C-alpha positions as CSV (number, residue, x, y, z in Angstrom):
1,X,-0.1,-0.1,0.0
2,X,3.0,2.2,0.8
3,X,4.1,1.8,-2.3
4,X,1.2,2.0,-4.0
5,X,0.8,5.8,-2.7
6,X,4.4,6.7,-3.4
7,X,3.8,5.7,-6.5
8,X,0.8,7.9,-7.3
9,X,2.8,10.6,-5.6
10,X,5.3,10.6,-8.3
11,X,3.0,10.3,-11.1
12,X,1.1,13.3,-9.8
13,X,4.0,15.2,-9.5
14,X,5.6,14.2,-13.1
15,X,2.3,15.5,-14.4
16,X,2.3,18.6,-12.8
17,X,5.7,19.2,-14.2
18,X,5.1,18.1,-17.8
19,X,2.1,20.2,-17.8
20,X,2.8,23.6,-19.4
21,X,2.4,27.2,-17.4
22,X,-0.5,29.3,-18.9
23,X,-0.1,33.0,-18.5
24,X,-3.1,34.9,-17.3
25,X,-5.3,35.7,-19.6
26,X,-5.5,38.6,-21.3
27,X,-8.2,41.5,-20.0
28,X,-10.7,42.3,-22.7
29,X,-9.6,45.4,-25.0
30,X,-11.8,48.1,-24.3
31,X,-10.2,50.0,-27.7
32,X,-11.7,46.8,-29.7
33,X,-8.1,46.3,-31.6
34,X,-8.3,43.4,-33.6
35,X,-4.6,43.5,-33.0
36,X,-4.5,43.6,-28.9
37,X,-3.8,40.1,-28.4
38,X,-0.4,39.6,-30.6
39,X,0.4,43.1,-29.7
40,X,0.0,42.3,-26.1
41,X,2.2,38.7,-26.6
42,X,4.6,40.5,-28.4
43,X,5.3,43.3,-25.7
44,X,4.2,42.6,-22.3
45,X,5.3,38.6,-22.9
46,X,3.5,36.9,-19.6
47,X,3.7,40.2,-17.0
48,X,0.2,41.2,-15.6
49,X,-1.4,43.6,-17.5
50,X,-4.2,45.8,-16.8
51,X,-6.3,48.7,-18.6
52,X,-6.0,51.9,-16.3
53,X,-6.9,55.5,-16.8
54,X,-4.5,56.4,-14.4
55,X,-2.6,56.4,-17.6
56,X,-3.4,59.3,-19.9
57,X,-2.8,59.0,-23.1
58,X,-3.6,62.5,-24.7
59,X,-3.7,62.2,-29.2
60,X,-6.3,63.9,-31.7
61,X,-9.2,62.0,-32.3
62,X,-8.6,62.9,-36.0
63,X,-5.1,63.5,-37.6
64,X,-4.5,66.6,-39.8
65,X,-1.2,65.4,-40.8
66,X,-0.4,62.0,-40.7
67,X,3.7,62.4,-40.6
68,X,3.2,64.4,-37.5
69,X,0.8,63.6,-34.8
70,X,0.8,64.7,-31.4
71,X,0.7,62.2,-28.7
72,X,1.6,62.5,-24.8
73,X,1.4,59.7,-22.2
74,X,1.5,60.8,-18.8
75,X,1.9,58.1,-16.0
76,X,2.5,60.4,-13.0
77,X,-0.2,59.2,-11.1
78,X,1.2,55.9,-11.0
79,X,4.0,57.0,-8.9
80,X,7.1,55.1,-9.4
81,X,7.6,53.8,-13.1
82,X,10.2,51.5,-14.3
83,X,9.4,51.7,-18.4
84,X,6.9,52.7,-20.3
85,X,5.8,52.1,-24.2
86,X,4.1,54.0,-27.1
87,X,2.2,52.0,-29.6
88,X,0.3,52.4,-32.5
89,X,-1.5,48.9,-33.0
90,X,-1.9,49.0,-37.5
91,X,1.1,50.6,-38.1
92,X,3.6,48.8,-40.1
93,X,5.8,49.1,-37.1
94,X,3.6,49.3,-34.2
95,X,6.3,49.8,-31.4
96,X,6.9,53.7,-31.2
97,X,9.3,54.0,-28.2
98,X,10.5,52.7,-25.2
99,X,10.7,55.5,-22.4
100,X,13.2,54.8,-19.3
101,X,12.3,58.0,-16.9
102,X,15.0,57.2,-14.6
103,X,14.9,59.8,-11.8
104,X,12.4,61.8,-14.5
105,X,8.7,62.7,-14.1
106,X,7.1,58.9,-15.9
107,X,6.1,61.5,-19.0
108,X,6.5,61.9,-22.0
109,X,5.3,63.7,-25.2
110,X,6.5,63.5,-28.8
111,X,5.5,63.6,-32.4
112,X,4.3,60.3,-34.3
113,X,3.4,58.9,-38.1
114,X,0.3,57.3,-38.4
115,X,0.0,55.1,-41.2
116,X,-4.2,54.2,-40.7
117,X,-6.8,54.7,-38.4
118,X,-5.5,53.1,-35.0
119,X,-5.7,52.7,-31.6
120,X,-2.8,54.3,-30.3
121,X,-1.6,53.4,-26.6
122,X,0.4,53.9,-23.6
123,X,1.8,51.3,-20.8
124,X,3.7,52.0,-18.0
125,X,5.3,49.6,-16.0
126,X,5.6,49.9,-12.3
127,X,8.0,48.4,-9.7
128,X,5.8,45.3,-9.3
129,X,6.0,44.7,-12.6
130,X,2.8,45.5,-13.5
131,X,1.9,46.7,-17.0
132,X,-0.9,49.7,-17.0
133,X,-2.5,50.4,-20.5
134,X,-4.5,52.9,-22.0
135,X,-5.1,54.4,-25.1
136,X,-7.5,56.6,-27.8
137,X,-8.6,55.8,-31.4
138,X,-6.7,58.0,-33.6
139,X,-8.7,58.5,-37.2
140,X,-6.5,59.1,-40.2
141,X,-6.8,59.1,-43.7
142,X,-3.3,57.4,-44.1
143,X,0.2,57.0,-45.6
144,X,1.8,58.8,-42.9
145,X,4.5,55.7,-42.3
146,X,5.3,55.5,-46.2
147,X,5.5,58.8,-47.2
148,X,8.9,60.2,-48.0
149,X,10.5,62.9,-45.4
150,X,10.1,66.5,-46.5
151,X,14.0,66.9,-45.7
152,X,15.1,65.1,-48.6
153,X,13.9,67.8,-50.9
154,X,16.2,70.4,-49.4
155,X,20.0,69.8,-50.9
156,X,21.7,70.5,-47.9
157,X,19.2,68.2,-45.4
158,X,22.6,66.2,-45.1
159,X,24.3,69.2,-43.4
160,X,21.7,69.6,-40.6
161,X,21.3,66.1,-39.2
162,X,21.4,66.0,-35.6
163,X,21.3,69.5,-35.1
164,X,19.8,70.3,-31.8
165,X,17.3,72.7,-30.4
166,X,16.9,72.7,-27.0
167,X,14.4,74.5,-24.1
168,X,15.0,74.1,-20.3
169,X,12.4,75.8,-17.9
170,X,13.6,76.5,-14.6
171,X,12.7,73.9,-11.6
172,X,9.6,74.2,-10.0
173,X,9.1,73.6,-6.1
174,X,9.5,69.6,-6.4
175,X,12.4,70.2,-8.6
176,X,10.7,69.2,-11.5
177,X,12.4,71.2,-15.0
178,X,10.5,70.6,-18.5
179,X,12.7,69.8,-21.2
180,X,12.2,69.8,-25.0
181,X,14.1,69.1,-27.6
182,X,13.9,69.2,-31.5
183,X,16.5,67.0,-33.6
184,X,17.1,67.9,-36.9
185,X,16.8,64.0,-38.7
186,X,14.8,62.3,-41.6
187,X,13.4,60.0,-39.7
188,X,12.8,57.7,-42.6
189,X,10.7,54.6,-42.0
190,X,12.4,52.9,-45.1
191,X,9.2,51.9,-46.3
192,X,9.8,53.5,-49.7
193,X,11.7,51.8,-52.6
194,X,15.2,52.5,-52.5
195,X,15.8,54.5,-49.2
196,X,16.8,52.8,-46.4
197,X,15.8,53.4,-42.7
198,X,17.0,56.0,-41.4
199,X,16.5,57.2,-38.1
200,X,17.5,58.3,-34.6
201,X,17.5,55.3,-32.5
202,X,18.9,56.0,-28.4
203,X,19.0,59.4,-26.8
204,X,20.2,59.9,-23.2
205,X,19.5,62.9,-21.0
206,X,22.4,63.4,-18.3
207,X,23.1,66.0,-15.9
208,X,26.8,67.2,-15.3
209,X,27.5,67.6,-12.1
210,X,30.7,67.8,-10.1
211,X,30.9,64.8,-9.3
212,X,30.5,63.3,-12.8
213,X,27.2,62.4,-15.1
214,X,24.6,61.1,-13.6
215,X,21.5,60.1,-16.0
216,X,18.3,61.0,-15.6
217,X,16.5,59.6,-18.6
218,X,16.5,57.4,-21.3
219,X,14.5,57.2,-24.8
220,X,14.4,54.4,-27.3
221,X,13.2,55.2,-30.2
222,X,11.9,54.1,-33.7
223,X,10.8,54.2,-37.0
224,X,7.3,55.7,-36.3
225,X,8.3,59.1,-34.4
226,X,8.1,61.9,-36.7
227,X,10.1,63.6,-39.1
228,X,12.2,66.0,-37.1
229,X,11.4,64.3,-33.6
230,X,10.4,66.7,-31.0
231,X,10.2,65.4,-27.4
232,X,9.2,67.1,-23.9
233,X,10.1,65.6,-20.9
234,X,9.9,66.3,-17.4
235,X,13.8,65.9,-15.4
236,X,14.9,66.3,-12.1
237,X,18.6,67.7,-12.5
238,X,20.5,67.3,-9.2
239,X,20.7,70.9,-7.2
240,X,24.4,70.9,-8.4
241,X,23.8,70.1,-12.0
242,X,25.7,72.6,-14.2
243,X,24.1,71.5,-17.3
244,X,22.5,68.8,-19.0
245,X,24.0,66.6,-21.8
246,X,22.2,65.2,-24.5
247,X,23.9,62.0,-26.3
248,X,22.5,59.9,-28.8
249,X,22.9,58.3,-31.8
250,X,20.7,57.0,-35.1
251,X,20.5,53.6,-36.5
252,X,23.5,54.2,-39.2
253,X,26.0,55.6,-36.5
254,X,25.6,59.1,-36.7
255,X,26.2,60.6,-33.0
256,X,24.0,63.6,-31.5
257,X,25.5,65.5,-28.4
258,X,24.4,68.8,-26.9
259,X,24.8,70.9,-24.1
260,X,21.9,72.1,-22.3
261,X,22.8,75.0,-20.0
262,X,21.0,75.2,-16.5
263,X,18.7,78.4,-16.6
264,X,18.5,80.6,-13.7
265,X,16.5,80.6,-11.0
266,X,13.2,82.5,-12.4
267,X,14.7,82.9,-16.0
268,X,13.0,82.6,-19.0
269,X,14.1,79.7,-21.3
270,X,15.7,80.4,-24.5
271,X,16.3,78.4,-27.6
272,X,19.1,78.4,-30.0
273,X,20.5,76.1,-32.5
274,X,24.1,74.6,-31.2
275,X,27.0,76.9,-32.2
276,X,30.0,74.8,-31.5
277,X,31.5,71.3,-32.5
278,X,32.0,68.8,-31.7
279,X,30.2,69.0,-28.3
280,X,27.0,71.3,-29.6
281,X,25.6,73.8,-26.9
282,X,22.1,74.6,-26.4
283,X,19.8,76.9,-24.8
284,X,20.5,79.8,-23.5
């Protein structure tokens, strides 16, 4: 009898080990997108996902220019956020960007390309590993991802690639300073025959301090970000920061470098094009 019980327990243990572990069922998509299940598996895998209005996604209900649709994702209501995503479900390349806010507030605004009417989503991963997702529907005539960049019509476009404009506001009482960036770049998706993809791939914002550089935030951007990408971030520079440093690269190895001086308290933000090489200095 003892041997029979041991055998039954062993068989049950082996069957349990052989049974595949299934992820939690995917929540029903409030936007009714046909792509949700595939996108959930691709970008969130087995991580828990909840639809949460605490993530505020702002985009126009109808896109006036499908090559430059304003989009913001604000997850500040969640508190500490480790990573953020922006996704356009029906784009040829759905993933728009990954944002690693670091010490910055979990907020990012930019402009994106949209190929057709689509759900546009923002997702924020909190420290407990849960993805909080929200989104809006954007109507569009189409073609934003497959249109060639306007930059290519300018004979000297290559001379300006990587130039940076920036505005940095003085920090508020919570130590948060609004940073707005514009980078000259075609940000080509590569969907036009004979023209390879050419887009800004990574941007890092650091604080220049006496103790060395301190990373504040990082953006991993992809093809759907608009030509001449624009970003707004809410960073938290350390009190001893002398300037912010922007470093980045595009997918063809081109480098982006700029120094953004810290504004004095109460100063109005200024915006100038970088005056020097190899390190570009912009701002006040």
